[in-house]
C-alpha positions as CSV (number, residue, x, y, z in Angstrom):
1,M,32.9,29.4,14.7
2,I,30.5,26.6,13.7
3,T,26.9,27.4,14.9
4,Q,23.8,25.3,15.1
5,A,22.2,27.4,12.4
6,A,25.1,26.6,10.1
7,V,24.2,22.9,10.3
8,R,20.4,23.1,10.5
9,G,19.7,26.3,8.6
10,T,19.2,27.1,5.0
11,P,21.5,25.6,2.4
12,A,24.8,27.2,1.9
13,V,24.1,27.7,-1.8
14,R,20.9,29.6,-2.4
15,P,19.0,29.1,-5.6
16,L,18.8,31.9,-8.1
17,A,15.3,33.5,-8.2
18,A,13.3,32.0,-11.0
19,P,11.0,34.2,-13.1
20,Q,7.6,34.5,-11.5
21,W,5.8,33.0,-14.4
22,L,8.1,29.9,-14.4
23,T,7.6,29.4,-10.7
24,A,3.8,29.6,-11.1
25,A,4.0,27.2,-14.0
26,L,6.0,24.7,-12.0
27,H,3.6,25.0,-9.0
28,A,0.6,24.5,-11.3
29,F,2.2,21.4,-12.9
30,A,2.9,19.9,-9.5
31,F,-0.7,20.4,-8.4
32,L,-2.2,19.0,-11.7
33,A,0.2,16.1,-11.7
34,A,-0.8,15.2,-8.1
35,V,-4.6,15.4,-9.0
36,F,-4.2,13.2,-12.1
37,C,-2.0,10.7,-10.2
38,L,-4.6,10.5,-7.4
39,Y,-7.4,9.8,-9.8
40,S,-5.5,7.4,-12.0
41,M,-5.8,4.1,-10.1
42,R,-9.5,3.2,-10.3
43,R,-9.2,-0.6,-10.1
44,A,-10.7,-2.9,-7.5
45,D,-8.3,-4.9,-5.3
46,P,-9.1,-8.6,-5.0
47,D,-10.0,-8.0,-1.3
48,L,-12.2,-4.9,-1.8
49,W,-15.4,-7.0,-1.7
50,G,-14.2,-8.5,1.6
51,Y,-13.6,-5.0,3.1
52,L,-17.1,-3.9,2.1
53,A,-18.7,-7.1,3.4
54,S,-16.8,-6.8,6.7
55,G,-17.6,-3.1,7.1
56,R,-21.3,-3.8,6.4
57,L,-21.2,-6.6,9.0
58,F,-19.7,-4.3,11.6
59,V,-22.1,-1.4,10.9
60,E,-25.3,-3.4,10.7
61,G,-24.3,-5.6,13.7
62,G,-23.4,-2.5,15.7
63,A,-20.2,-4.2,17.1
64,L,-17.1,-6.0,16.1
65,T,-16.9,-9.7,16.2
66,T,-14.1,-12.3,16.5
67,H,-16.4,-15.0,15.0
68,D,-16.1,-15.2,11.2
69,P,-19.4,-15.8,9.4
70,F,-18.1,-15.9,5.8
71,A,-15.9,-19.0,5.7
72,Y,-16.8,-22.6,6.5
73,T,-13.3,-23.6,7.3
74,S,-12.7,-21.0,10.0
75,S,-14.4,-22.8,12.9
76,G,-12.4,-22.5,16.0
77,S,-10.3,-19.6,14.6
78,E,-10.3,-16.1,16.1
79,W,-10.8,-13.3,13.5
80,M,-8.3,-10.5,14.2
81,T,-10.3,-7.5,12.9
82,F,-7.2,-5.2,13.0
83,E,-8.4,-3.1,10.0
84,Y,-11.9,-2.7,11.3
85,G,-11.8,1.1,11.1
86,A,-10.8,1.2,7.5
87,H,-13.4,-1.4,6.6
88,I,-16.2,0.7,8.2
89,V,-15.1,3.9,6.4
90,L,-14.9,2.0,3.0
91,W,-18.4,0.5,3.5
92,L,-19.9,3.9,4.5
93,A,-18.4,5.6,1.5
94,Y,-19.8,2.8,-0.8
95,K,-23.2,2.8,1.0
96,C,-23.5,6.6,0.5
97,A,-22.5,6.9,-3.1
98,G,-21.5,3.5,-4.5
99,P,-18.3,3.3,-6.5
100,L,-18.2,7.1,-6.8
101,G,-18.2,7.4,-3.0
102,L,-15.1,5.1,-2.9
103,I,-13.4,7.3,-5.6
104,V,-14.1,10.4,-3.6
105,L,-12.8,8.8,-0.4
106,K,-9.6,7.7,-2.2
107,M,-9.1,11.2,-3.5
108,L,-9.5,12.7,-0.1
109,V,-7.3,10.3,1.8
110,G,-4.8,10.1,-1.0
111,G,-4.9,13.9,-1.2
112,I,-3.9,14.1,2.5
113,A,-0.9,11.9,1.7
114,L,0.3,14.0,-1.2
115,Y,-0.4,17.3,0.6
116,F,1.8,16.4,3.5
117,T,4.4,14.9,1.3
118,A,4.5,18.2,-0.5
119,A,4.7,20.0,2.9
120,A,7.6,17.8,3.9
121,V,9.4,18.6,0.6
122,R,8.8,22.3,0.9
123,A,10.2,22.2,4.4
124,T,13.6,21.4,2.9
125,T,13.7,23.8,0.0
126,D,11.7,26.5,-1.7
127,D,13.4,26.1,-5.1
128,P,10.7,24.7,-7.5
129,H,13.4,23.5,-9.9
130,V,14.4,21.1,-7.1
131,W,11.3,20.2,-5.3
132,V,8.7,20.0,-8.1
133,P,10.5,17.2,-10.2
134,I,11.2,15.2,-7.0
135,F,7.6,15.6,-5.7
136,V,6.1,14.7,-9.0
137,L,8.3,11.6,-9.4
138,C,7.5,10.4,-5.9
139,A,3.7,11.2,-6.3
140,S,3.5,9.2,-9.5
141,S,5.3,6.3,-7.9
142,A,3.3,6.2,-4.7
143,T,-0.2,6.6,-6.2
144,R,0.2,3.4,-8.2
145,F,-0.7,1.8,-4.8
146,F,-3.5,4.2,-3.9
147,L,-6.2,1.6,-4.2
148,F,-9.4,1.1,-2.3
149,R,-7.9,-0.7,0.6
150,P,-6.8,0.0,4.2
151,Q,-3.2,0.7,3.2
152,L,-4.4,4.0,1.8
153,F,-4.8,5.3,5.3
154,T,-1.3,4.2,6.2
155,F,0.1,6.3,3.4
156,A,-1.8,9.4,4.6
157,F,-0.8,9.0,8.2
158,F,2.8,8.2,7.3
159,A,2.9,11.4,5.2
160,I,1.6,13.4,8.2
161,F,4.3,11.9,10.4
162,V,7.0,12.6,7.8
163,A,5.9,16.3,7.4
164,L,5.9,17.1,11.1
165,L,9.1,15.2,11.8
166,F,11.0,16.9,9.0
167,R,9.7,20.3,10.1
168,H,10.9,19.5,13.6
169,V,14.3,18.3,12.6
170,I,15.0,21.1,10.1
171,R,13.3,24.1,11.8
172,G,13.1,23.0,15.4
173,Q,9.4,23.8,15.5
174,A,6.5,21.4,14.8
175,G,3.4,20.2,16.6
176,L,4.8,16.8,17.6
177,W,1.9,16.5,20.1
178,V,-0.3,15.8,17.1
179,L,1.4,12.5,16.3
180,P,0.1,10.4,19.2
181,I,-3.4,11.5,18.3
182,V,-2.8,10.4,14.6
183,M,-1.3,7.2,15.9
184,L,-4.3,6.4,18.0
185,V,-6.5,6.6,14.8
186,W,-3.9,4.8,12.7
187,A,-3.6,1.8,15.0
188,N,-7.3,1.3,14.6
189,M,-7.2,1.5,10.8
190,H,-4.3,-0.6,9.6
191,G,-1.3,-2.5,10.8
192,G,1.1,-0.2,8.9
193,F,1.1,2.0,12.0
194,V,4.6,0.5,12.8
195,A,5.9,2.6,9.9
196,G,5.1,5.7,11.9
197,L,7.2,4.5,14.8
198,G,10.0,3.7,12.4
199,A,9.8,7.3,11.0
200,I,10.3,8.7,14.5
201,G,13.3,6.5,14.9
202,L,14.8,7.8,11.6
203,A,14.1,11.3,12.7
204,I,16.0,10.7,15.9
205,A,18.9,9.4,13.8
206,L,18.7,12.6,11.6
207,R,18.8,14.8,14.7
208,V,21.8,12.9,16.1
209,S,23.7,13.3,12.7
210,Q,23.1,17.0,12.9
211,N,24.7,17.1,16.3
212,L,27.9,15.4,15.3
213,P,29.8,18.5,14.1
214,L,28.8,20.3,17.3
215,D,29.5,17.5,19.8
216,H,32.8,18.9,21.0
217,R,31.1,22.2,21.8
218,S,27.7,21.1,23.1
219,D,26.7,20.4,26.7
220,T,24.1,17.8,25.7
221,G,26.3,15.8,23.3
222,V,25.0,14.0,20.2
223,M,21.6,13.3,21.8
224,G,20.8,17.0,22.2
225,G,17.4,18.0,21.0
226,T,16.1,14.5,20.8
227,K,14.1,14.5,24.1
228,A,10.8,15.6,22.3
229,L,11.2,12.9,19.7
230,W,11.8,10.2,22.4
231,S,8.8,11.4,24.3
232,T,6.7,11.4,21.1
233,L,7.9,7.8,20.3
234,A,6.9,6.6,23.8
235,A,3.5,8.3,23.6
236,C,2.9,6.8,20.1
237,I,3.8,3.3,21.3
238,G,1.5,3.7,24.3
239,V,-1.6,4.7,22.3
240,T,-1.3,1.7,20.0
241,F,-2.6,-0.5,22.8
242,I,-5.9,1.5,22.8
243,N,-7.8,-0.7,20.4
244,P,-10.4,-3.5,20.7
245,M,-7.7,-6.2,20.6
246,G,-5.2,-4.6,23.0
247,I,-1.8,-6.2,23.1
248,R,-3.0,-8.9,20.7
249,L,-2.8,-6.3,17.9
250,W,1.0,-6.2,18.4
251,V,1.2,-10.0,18.4
252,Y,-0.7,-10.2,15.1
253,V,1.4,-7.4,13.5
254,L,4.7,-9.0,14.5
255,T,3.4,-12.3,13.2
256,E,2.5,-10.7,9.9
257,L,5.9,-9.1,9.6
258,L,7.9,-12.2,10.4
259,H,6.1,-15.0,8.6
260,N,7.1,-15.8,5.0
261,T,4.0,-17.1,3.3
262,N,3.0,-13.8,1.7
263,R,6.5,-13.3,0.3
264,R,6.5,-16.8,-1.2
265,Y,3.1,-16.5,-3.0
266,T,1.9,-12.9,-3.2
267,V,3.4,-10.6,-5.9
268,E,3.1,-7.3,-4.0
269,W,5.1,-8.8,-1.1
270,G,7.8,-9.8,-3.5
271,P,10.7,-7.7,-4.9
272,A,10.2,-5.1,-7.7
273,S,10.2,-6.9,-11.0
274,L,9.7,-5.9,-14.7
275,R,7.8,-9.1,-15.2
276,T,5.2,-8.6,-12.4
277,D,4.9,-4.8,-12.0
278,A,7.0,-2.9,-14.5
279,W,5.7,0.5,-13.5
280,S,6.8,0.1,-9.9
281,A,10.1,-1.5,-10.8
282,V,11.0,1.4,-13.1
283,A,9.7,4.0,-10.6
284,I,11.7,2.8,-7.6
285,T,14.8,2.5,-9.9
286,L,14.3,6.1,-11.0
287,I,13.9,7.2,-7.4
288,A,17.1,5.3,-6.4
289,T,19.0,6.8,-9.3
290,V,18.0,10.4,-8.3
291,F,18.6,9.7,-4.7
292,F,22.2,8.4,-5.2
293,S,23.0,11.1,-7.7
294,L,21.9,13.9,-5.4
295,S,23.7,12.2,-2.4
296,W,26.9,12.1,-4.4
297,F,26.7,15.8,-5.4
298,A,25.6,17.0,-1.9
299,C,28.3,15.1,-0.1
300,R,30.9,16.1,-2.7
301,Q,30.1,19.8,-2.2
302,A,30.0,19.6,1.6
303,R,32.5,21.3,3.8
304,R,34.1,19.1,6.5
305,F,31.8,20.2,9.3
306,E,28.7,19.7,7.0
307,L,29.5,16.2,5.9
308,P,28.2,14.2,9.0
309,A,24.8,15.9,8.7
310,R,24.5,15.3,5.0
311,L,25.6,11.7,5.4
312,G,22.9,11.4,8.0
313,W,20.2,12.4,5.4
314,V,21.7,9.8,3.0
315,I,21.8,7.0,5.6
316,T,18.2,7.5,6.7
317,G,17.0,7.1,3.2
318,L,18.7,3.7,2.7
319,P,16.3,1.6,4.8
320,L,13.2,2.7,3.0
321,L,14.9,2.2,-0.4
322,V,16.0,-1.3,0.6
323,I,12.5,-2.4,1.8
324,A,11.0,-1.0,-1.4
325,F,13.3,-3.2,-3.5
326,V,12.7,-6.2,-1.3
327,S,8.9,-5.8,-1.2
328,V,7.2,-3.7,-3.9
329,R,4.2,-2.9,-1.6
330,H,6.5,-0.6,0.3
331,V,7.3,1.7,-2.7
332,P,4.8,4.4,-1.4
333,L,6.4,4.5,2.0
334,A,9.8,4.9,0.4
335,A,8.6,7.5,-2.0
336,I,7.0,9.6,0.8
337,W,10.1,9.5,3.0
338,L,12.7,9.9,0.2
339,A,10.9,12.9,-1.4
340,P,12.0,15.4,1.3
341,V,15.3,13.6,1.7
342,M,16.1,14.1,-2.0
343,A,14.9,17.6,-2.0
344,R,17.1,18.4,1.0
345,L,20.1,16.9,-0.8
346,G,19.2,18.6,-4.0
347,S,19.2,22.0,-2.3
348,Q,22.7,21.3,-0.9
349,A,24.2,19.9,-4.1
350,G,25.7,23.2,-5.2
351,G,25.7,24.9,-8.5
352,S,28.5,23.3,-10.4
353,A,28.3,22.8,-14.1
354,A,28.4,19.0,-13.7
355,F,25.5,19.1,-11.3
356,R,23.4,21.4,-13.5
357,R,23.9,19.0,-16.5
358,A,23.1,15.9,-14.4
359,W,20.1,17.5,-12.8
360,F,18.7,18.7,-16.1
361,G,18.5,15.1,-17.3
362,L,17.3,13.7,-14.1
363,R,14.5,16.1,-13.6
364,S,13.3,15.6,-17.1
365,V,13.1,11.9,-16.6
366,S,11.5,12.3,-13.2
367,M,8.5,14.1,-14.7
368,L,8.0,11.5,-17.4
369,P,5.9,9.0,-15.3
370,A,3.5,11.8,-14.3
371,C,3.1,12.9,-17.9
372,L,2.3,9.3,-18.9
373,T,-0.2,9.1,-16.0
374,I,-1.9,12.3,-17.2
375,G,-2.2,10.9,-20.7
376,F,-3.7,7.6,-19.4
377,V,-6.3,9.5,-17.3
378,L,-7.3,11.7,-20.2
379,S,-7.8,8.6,-22.4
380,E,-10.0,6.9,-19.7
381,P,-11.6,9.7,-17.6
382,Q,-14.8,7.8,-16.6
383,P,-15.4,7.8,-12.7
384,V,-15.7,4.0,-12.6
385,I,-13.9,1.2,-10.7
386,R,-12.6,-1.6,-12.9
387,A,-13.2,-5.1,-11.6
388,D,-12.1,-7.2,-14.6
389,S,-9.6,-10.0,-14.8
390,G,-6.8,-7.6,-13.9
391,A,-8.4,-7.0,-10.5
392,L,-9.0,-10.7,-9.7
393,G,-5.9,-12.3,-11.2
394,S,-5.5,-13.7,-14.7
395,R,-9.0,-15.1,-14.7
396,N,-12.4,-13.8,-13.5
397,P,-15.1,-15.9,-11.7
398,C,-17.9,-13.5,-12.7
399,Q,-19.8,-15.8,-14.9
400,A,-19.4,-18.8,-12.6
401,V,-20.7,-16.7,-9.7
402,A,-23.6,-15.5,-11.9
403,F,-24.4,-19.2,-12.7
404,M,-24.6,-20.1,-9.0
405,K,-26.8,-17.1,-8.3
406,A,-29.1,-17.8,-11.3
407,N,-29.6,-21.5,-10.2
408,G,-29.9,-20.8,-6.5
409,L,-26.9,-23.0,-5.6
410,A,-26.1,-22.9,-1.9
411,G,-23.4,-24.5,0.2
412,N,-19.7,-24.4,0.8
413,L,-17.3,-23.5,-2.0
414,F,-13.6,-24.3,-2.1
415,G,-11.9,-21.7,-4.3
416,P,-8.7,-19.7,-4.5
417,L,-8.3,-17.2,-1.7
418,W,-8.0,-14.3,-4.2
419,W,-11.5,-15.0,-5.4
420,G,-13.0,-15.6,-1.9
421,S,-14.0,-12.0,-1.1
422,Y,-15.7,-11.6,-4.5
423,V,-17.7,-14.7,-4.0
424,T,-18.7,-13.7,-0.5
425,W,-19.9,-10.2,-1.7
426,N,-22.1,-11.7,-4.4
427,L,-23.4,-15.0,-2.8
428,Y,-23.3,-14.7,1.0
429,P,-25.1,-16.0,3.0
430,D,-26.2,-18.7,0.6
431,V,-22.6,-19.6,-0.2
432,R,-19.6,-19.6,2.3
433,V,-16.1,-19.8,1.0
434,S,-13.1,-21.9,2.1
435,M,-10.6,-19.0,2.1
436,D,-10.2,-15.3,1.3
437,G,-7.7,-12.5,1.5
438,R,-7.8,-12.2,5.3
439,N,-5.0,-14.6,5.3
440,I,-3.4,-15.2,8.8
441,S,-5.7,-12.6,10.4
442,L,-8.2,-15.5,10.5
443,F,-6.7,-18.7,9.0
444,P,-3.8,-20.8,10.2
445,D,-0.7,-20.4,8.0
446,R,-0.9,-24.1,7.0
447,M,-4.4,-23.5,5.5
448,V,-3.2,-20.5,3.6
449,I,-0.3,-22.5,2.2
450,E,-2.7,-25.4,1.4
451,N,-4.9,-23.1,-0.6
452,F,-2.0,-21.6,-2.6
453,D,-0.5,-24.9,-3.3
454,F,-3.7,-26.5,-4.4
455,F,-4.3,-23.8,-7.1
456,L,-0.7,-23.0,-8.0
457,K,1.3,-26.2,-7.7
458,D,2.2,-28.5,-10.6
459,A,-0.7,-30.9,-11.3
460,R,1.4,-34.0,-10.6
461,S,2.4,-32.8,-7.1
462,V,-0.8,-31.1,-6.0
463,D,-2.8,-32.5,-3.0
464,V,-6.1,-33.1,-4.8
465,D,-7.7,-34.3,-1.5
466,A,-7.6,-30.8,0.0
467,P,-11.3,-29.9,-0.7
468,S,-12.5,-33.2,0.7
469,R,-10.9,-32.4,4.1
470,Y,-13.7,-29.9,4.7
471,D,-17.4,-29.9,4.3
472,T,-17.2,-28.8,0.7
473,N,-20.1,-28.8,-1.8
474,F,-18.5,-27.0,-4.7
475,V,-15.0,-26.5,-6.1
476,L,-14.3,-23.4,-8.2
477,V,-11.1,-23.6,-10.3
478,P,-9.5,-21.0,-12.6
479,T,-9.0,-22.4,-16.0
480,D,-5.3,-21.7,-16.0
481,S,-4.8,-23.5,-12.7
482,P,-2.7,-26.7,-13.1
483,V,-5.1,-28.6,-10.7
484,L,-8.0,-28.3,-13.2
485,S,-6.9,-31.5,-15.1
486,R,-6.9,-33.5,-11.9
487,I,-10.4,-32.3,-10.8
488,E,-11.8,-33.0,-14.2
489,T,-10.8,-36.7,-13.8
490,D,-11.7,-37.0,-10.1
491,P,-14.8,-39.2,-9.7
492,R,-15.7,-37.2,-6.6
493,W,-16.6,-34.2,-8.7
494,R,-18.6,-33.4,-11.8
495,Q,-18.5,-30.2,-13.8
496,G,-21.6,-28.0,-13.6
497,F,-20.3,-24.9,-15.4
498,R,-17.3,-23.7,-17.4
499,D,-16.3,-20.7,-19.4
500,R,-12.9,-19.4,-20.5
501,D,-12.1,-18.2,-17.0
502,A,-13.5,-20.6,-14.5
503,A,-14.9,-24.1,-14.0
504,L,-17.4,-25.0,-11.3
505,F,-17.6,-28.6,-10.0
506,L,-20.3,-30.1,-7.9
507,R,-20.1,-33.1,-5.6
508,S,-20.8,-36.3,-7.6
509,D,-22.9,-37.7,-4.7
510,A,-25.2,-34.7,-4.6
511,R,-28.7,-35.1,-6.1
512,P,-28.3,-34.1,-9.8
513,R,-30.3,-31.2,-11.2
514,T,-32.3,-31.9,-14.3
515,S,-31.4,-28.5,-15.9
516,F,-29.4,-25.4,-15.2
517,V,-30.0,-21.8,-16.2
518,L,-27.0,-20.3,-18.0
519,P,-26.1,-16.6,-17.4
520,T,-27.1,-14.5,-20.4
521,T,-25.6,-11.1,-19.3
522,P,-21.8,-10.6,-19.9
523,C,-19.7,-9.4,-17.0
524,A,-19.6,-5.6,-16.9
525,G,-16.0,-5.6,-15.6
526,L,-16.9,-2.8,-13.3
527,L,-17.7,-2.5,-9.6
528,Q,-21.5,-2.1,-9.5
């Protein structure tokens, strides 16, 4: 007789007990690898300065605002402050302890993400030879994106969802009532809350796949045991409307998901590539290799009545894997979901000689990224946040901004959106920018495209009149931007400053200054 326990219970093949010292060593390695991976990414995101400026504005103003004070091109546009909670938390951490406060915050929130990822993995198997390599691989892949930005909270909340959902699906016991409470906070921190709703949907699919072998014997059919999940999904959807923007939050999130501008111009919205992000491309390829290998062995070893349930685990992993390859920014979500899926499949893969040989090689390779991360951290252990050219693109406006500050230049500056937040943080309120990384949460899509095209398009086809459509006093151009040659020969602009990274142009019809003070202090390349 096929029982529910036979499908949902412990794996048919139990792992041999490992020596106690080896188990302890594997657990210690998993913990140390997680800590080093959490600490490794200490680099500013181009929008970090904007998050801090917004958080400071909300805290000091005592309220949210839909009116943007930072850009001179945003008149008439409503600012969708959908990440306001994360901005406030980031600002408070920085206000309390500067860059160190941000590092501590990242370690705490990222630690929650890895803790619940480990909990989800441990819910599927207790064999450290299976779960440790998988956890370490996924941790080293996900933490590449654990930067000082609102997405960090999405990774933590998503991991909480995954841990509780897997515990419910596998063991039938979990505090699902916690998830709507988490969702209430999540929807006020970052638009990635839709990933939590997707996770519940995948959990329902998993539960249904486990019911398939029992359908002919069950009174409830394939949907048996899904009532609690459906109720949780409904409650989670309901609480997302409890936010300062109400239903407009959903309108914005759907717009963000469906519009194509980010995918055309922004690297992290594009597919995994060795050219743009080799680490993530290799990491998601390794995860895919391990996932498909374990899927093959687990399904090959399955008895007939076990196969639907195991295929269910495989199928629910595919959507996350696909979105990670389509958009590299989703690698952490894929890693968090696939970690327990792979551990489950690994625990069911059996003990054949072919599997043991394959798993020996796969687990060795799986631990390599974490070992490289540990080596990197030991070579640069200082608790600082790097803000050099790597954080702001191929060039850095630091000296140009210092020049404007030293000479008291004030007015409206037309610059690339990936520099906008940095300029705002250093020069506001004397200088207002044309564009920053808030993208379509504030600016019309046509303006975002206009900015990208102005600084990235071929010089011959660029619309050189773009700055003049607005009340622009200065134009700040990266020295590797094709439009630079056009601005240099445009009689409407005259060069006021230039170094190897950026050129600053002033309006030709503005009253000329007799002299300028040049910055004498080199850029520190660190968040101060």
